[in-house]
C-alpha positions as CSV (number, residue, x, y, z in Angstrom):
1,M,-44.6,64.9,199.3
2,A,-44.5,68.7,199.2
3,T,-42.0,71.1,198.4
4,P,-41.5,73.6,201.5
5,A,-41.8,77.0,201.5
6,G,-38.2,78.7,201.0
7,P,-36.3,81.5,198.9
8,T,-35.9,79.6,195.5
9,T,-39.8,78.7,195.7
10,T,-40.8,82.4,196.4
11,A,-38.1,83.7,194.0
12,G,-39.6,81.6,191.6
13,L,-43.3,82.5,192.3
14,V,-42.0,86.4,191.6
15,W,-40.5,85.7,188.7
16,G,-43.5,83.9,187.3
17,L,-45.6,86.9,188.0
18,E,-43.6,89.7,186.7
19,R,-43.4,87.3,183.5
20,L,-47.3,87.8,183.4
21,V,-47.4,91.5,184.0
22,T,-44.5,91.7,181.3
23,E,-46.8,89.5,178.6
24,R,-49.9,91.3,179.7
25,D,-48.7,94.7,179.1
26,A,-46.7,93.8,175.7
27,H,-50.5,92.4,174.5
28,L,-52.3,95.6,175.4
29,A,-49.5,97.9,173.9
30,S,-50.0,95.9,170.4
31,Q,-53.5,96.6,170.7
32,P,-54.8,99.1,168.2
33,E,-55.8,102.3,169.4
34,L,-58.7,104.5,167.7
35,V,-57.5,107.9,167.1
36,W,-60.3,110.8,166.5
37,T,-60.3,114.4,165.5
38,G,-63.7,116.5,166.2
39,P,-66.8,116.3,168.6
40,E,-67.0,113.2,170.8
41,T,-69.4,112.4,173.9
42,P,-68.5,112.3,177.4
43,G,-66.8,108.6,177.8
44,A,-65.7,108.2,174.6
45,G,-62.3,105.6,174.3
46,S,-60.4,107.5,171.6
47,R,-57.2,109.6,171.3
48,D,-56.4,112.2,169.8
49,T,-54.9,112.6,166.1
50,R,-52.4,115.9,167.0
51,V,-51.4,114.2,170.2
52,V,-50.8,110.8,168.5
53,E,-48.6,112.4,165.5
54,E,-46.6,114.3,167.9
55,E,-46.1,111.0,170.2
56,L,-44.8,109.4,166.8
57,F,-42.4,112.0,165.9
58,R,-41.2,112.5,169.5
59,S,-39.9,109.0,170.0
60,A,-38.4,109.1,166.4
61,E,-35.1,107.2,166.1
62,R,-34.1,105.9,162.9
63,R,-36.8,106.7,160.3
64,V,-40.3,108.4,159.6
65,L,-41.9,107.9,156.6
66,V,-45.4,110.2,156.4
67,T,-47.7,109.8,153.5
68,T,-50.6,112.9,152.6
69,S,-52.9,114.0,149.7
70,A,-52.7,117.6,151.0
71,I,-50.7,119.9,152.9
72,H,-51.6,123.1,154.0
73,R,-50.1,125.7,156.7
74,G,-47.9,122.6,156.9
75,A,-44.9,124.7,158.3
76,E,-46.9,124.6,161.8
77,V,-47.9,121.2,161.3
78,S,-44.4,119.7,160.4
79,S,-42.5,121.9,163.2
80,L,-42.1,119.1,165.3
81,L,-41.2,116.8,163.0
82,A,-38.3,119.1,161.6
83,E,-37.2,120.1,165.5
84,R,-36.9,116.1,165.9
85,M,-35.3,116.0,162.5
86,Q,-33.1,118.9,164.2
87,A,-32.3,117.0,167.5
88,V,-31.5,113.7,165.8
89,P,-29.2,114.1,162.5
90,G,-29.1,110.7,161.7
91,L,-33.1,110.6,161.4
92,S,-34.5,109.5,157.9
93,V,-37.6,111.2,157.1
94,R,-39.6,110.1,153.8
95,L,-43.0,112.5,153.1
96,F,-45.0,111.0,149.9
97,V,-47.4,113.6,148.7
98,N,-50.2,113.9,145.9
99,I,-49.4,116.7,143.3
100,T,-52.0,117.5,141.2
101,R,-52.4,119.1,137.8
102,P,-54.8,122.0,137.6
103,D,-58.0,122.2,135.8
104,P,-57.6,124.1,133.3
105,C,-53.9,123.5,132.6
106,P,-51.4,125.1,129.7
107,T,-50.3,122.4,127.6
108,D,-46.5,123.3,128.0
109,A,-47.0,122.6,131.9
110,G,-44.8,119.5,132.0
111,E,-44.4,117.3,134.9
112,A,-41.1,119.1,135.3
113,R,-42.5,122.2,135.9
114,K,-45.5,121.1,138.3
115,V,-42.9,119.2,140.3
116,R,-40.9,122.3,140.9
117,G,-43.6,124.7,141.5
118,F,-44.7,122.4,144.0
119,R,-41.3,122.0,145.9
120,Q,-41.3,125.9,145.5
121,R,-44.5,125.9,147.3
122,F,-43.3,123.8,150.0
123,V,-40.0,124.9,150.7
124,Q,-42.2,128.6,151.0
125,Y,-45.1,127.8,152.6
126,D,-44.9,123.9,154.1
127,W,-41.8,123.5,156.1
128,P,-40.2,125.7,158.9
129,A,-37.9,128.1,157.5
130,R,-34.0,127.1,157.7
131,A,-34.9,123.2,158.7
132,R,-33.3,120.2,157.4
133,L,-35.7,119.1,154.4
134,P,-37.3,115.2,154.4
135,E,-37.1,113.6,151.3
136,L,-40.2,114.1,149.0
137,F,-42.0,111.8,146.8
138,Y,-45.0,111.7,144.5
139,D,-47.0,110.0,141.9
140,P,-46.4,110.7,138.3
141,R,-49.7,109.3,137.5
142,A,-51.3,112.1,138.6
143,L,-50.1,114.4,136.7
144,S,-50.2,112.8,133.2
145,P,-51.3,115.5,130.4
146,D,-53.7,112.8,129.0
147,P,-57.5,113.4,129.4
148,G,-59.6,111.5,131.6
149,P,-59.8,110.8,135.0
150,K,-56.2,110.9,137.2
151,A,-54.9,109.0,139.8
152,C,-54.4,110.1,143.4
153,L,-51.9,109.6,146.1
154,H,-54.5,109.5,148.7
155,A,-53.2,107.5,151.6
156,K,-52.7,109.3,154.6
157,C,-50.4,107.5,157.2
158,I,-47.4,107.8,159.5
159,V,-44.6,104.7,160.4
160,V,-41.8,105.2,162.6
161,D,-39.2,103.4,163.3
162,D,-40.6,100.0,161.7
163,C,-42.2,99.6,165.3
164,R,-45.8,101.9,165.2
165,A,-48.0,102.9,162.1
166,F,-50.6,105.2,162.6
167,V,-53.3,104.9,159.7
168,T,-55.9,107.8,159.3
169,S,-58.5,109.6,157.3
170,A,-56.3,112.9,158.3
171,N,-54.1,115.2,156.0
172,F,-51.0,117.0,157.2
173,T,-53.2,119.8,157.5
174,E,-54.0,121.8,160.1
175,A,-57.9,121.5,159.9
176,A,-57.4,117.8,160.1
177,Q,-55.6,118.0,163.0
178,E,-57.8,120.4,165.0
179,R,-61.7,120.8,163.6
180,N,-62.5,117.8,160.7
181,I,-64.3,114.6,162.0
182,E,-61.1,112.3,161.3
183,T,-60.5,108.6,162.3
184,G,-58.0,106.4,162.3
185,V,-56.1,103.4,163.9
186,L,-52.5,103.3,165.8
187,V,-51.0,99.8,165.6
188,S,-47.9,99.3,167.7
189,E,-46.7,95.8,166.0
190,P,-43.3,95.9,164.0
191,T,-44.5,93.3,161.1
192,F,-47.5,95.5,160.4
193,A,-45.2,99.0,160.6
194,C,-42.8,97.3,158.4
195,A,-45.3,96.2,156.1
196,L,-46.6,98.9,154.9
197,R,-43.3,100.9,154.8
198,D,-42.4,98.6,152.5
199,Q,-45.2,98.8,150.1
200,F,-44.3,102.5,149.7
201,E,-40.3,102.1,149.6
202,S,-40.7,99.2,147.0
203,L,-42.9,101.8,144.9
204,V,-39.9,103.8,145.2
205,T,-37.5,101.2,144.2
206,A,-39.6,100.1,141.1
207,G,-39.7,103.8,139.6
208,L,-43.3,104.0,140.5
209,L,-43.2,106.8,142.9
210,R,-40.9,109.0,141.9
211,G,-38.5,111.8,144.1
212,V,-38.7,115.7,144.0
213,P,-35.7,117.3,142.7
214,S,-33.5,118.3,145.5
215,L,-32.7,122.2,145.6
216,G,-29.6,122.4,144.8
217,S,-30.3,120.2,140.9
218,A,-33.3,121.8,139.7
219,R,-32.6,121.3,136.3
220,R,-30.5,117.9,136.7
221,T,-32.5,114.7,136.0
222,R,-31.7,111.1,135.7
223,A,-30.8,109.1,133.0
224,G,-34.0,108.7,131.1
225,G,-35.2,112.1,132.8
226,L,-36.8,111.1,136.2
227,P,-35.6,113.2,138.4
228,R,-33.5,113.5,141.5
229,G,-34.8,112.7,144.8
230,L,-34.8,115.5,147.3
231,G,-32.6,113.2,149.6
232,N,-30.3,114.0,152.7
233,G,-32.1,116.5,154.0
234,E,-30.2,119.5,152.1
235,R,-31.0,123.1,151.9
236,T,-29.3,124.4,149.2
237,G,-29.8,127.3,146.6
238,E,-30.9,129.5,149.7
239,T,-31.7,133.2,150.0
240,T,-30.7,134.7,153.4
241,D,-34.1,133.9,154.7
242,G,-33.4,130.3,153.9
243,R,-35.7,129.9,151.1
244,D,-35.4,129.0,147.6
245,N,-34.0,131.5,145.8
246,E,-35.6,130.2,142.4
247,P,-38.8,132.7,141.2
248,R,-42.0,132.2,142.8
249,T,-44.2,130.3,140.2
250,T,-47.2,128.9,140.8
251,D,-47.6,126.4,138.2
252,Y,-48.3,124.1,140.7
253,G,-51.8,124.6,140.3
254,P,-54.3,126.6,143.2
255,R,-53.7,125.6,146.8
256,T,-55.9,122.9,148.2
257,T,-57.0,122.1,151.7
258,D,-59.1,119.5,153.7
259,N,-61.4,122.5,153.2
260,G,-61.3,123.1,149.6
261,P,-59.4,125.8,147.9
262,A,-56.9,127.7,150.3
263,R,-57.5,131.3,150.8
């Protein structure tokens, strides 16, 4: 005998339809999205690299991880992230960068000196003035004094709140966001986002990636000579214009961009 239609049956049908819609939307949201910089033909279904990065930074509430092998005109590119750090005081931001050893390199230019030079350049050119700083990390193998090929921190990705991950060919540069041909994928899947962040965090824990010294501890090191990480987003040792007050040395080598040496 068929059950007559009534309020209970109707409510159950509505609930079932709403659940189907919710599951469909969740499925669509978890699908990888193609992200692109450069020329496109009509009808292309990709998203813009700059738009995706800005969307990720605006949504950040707890933690952001960014990796890049090059930074150029970083103060412009990173302005939105710096603003988000200001708006959300508890937001933790870790930036993993490639610090290179110039060729030729003075024989007395040790790792600590190269890292100090990078830090000075980063504060002066690649991060907005007076803004809270991210934690900076690097691969010390790129600074090895031994002859022969060097390793490079070449990964480029962004992970936000362990929920969304953007893996891309684009460096943290204006050229990569506006002019080059770059491609990437945005994945809104917590399991993948956590796994990607853990890859880098585990290298920090193991001491395979090192922290750039904080501005207030330029000459202090941990036991064993490893530099302290640039932590807690502090800006110390500044002049009145908000910049690092140490001498503007250039022992970090030539500035590089996605289009070759900076001019």
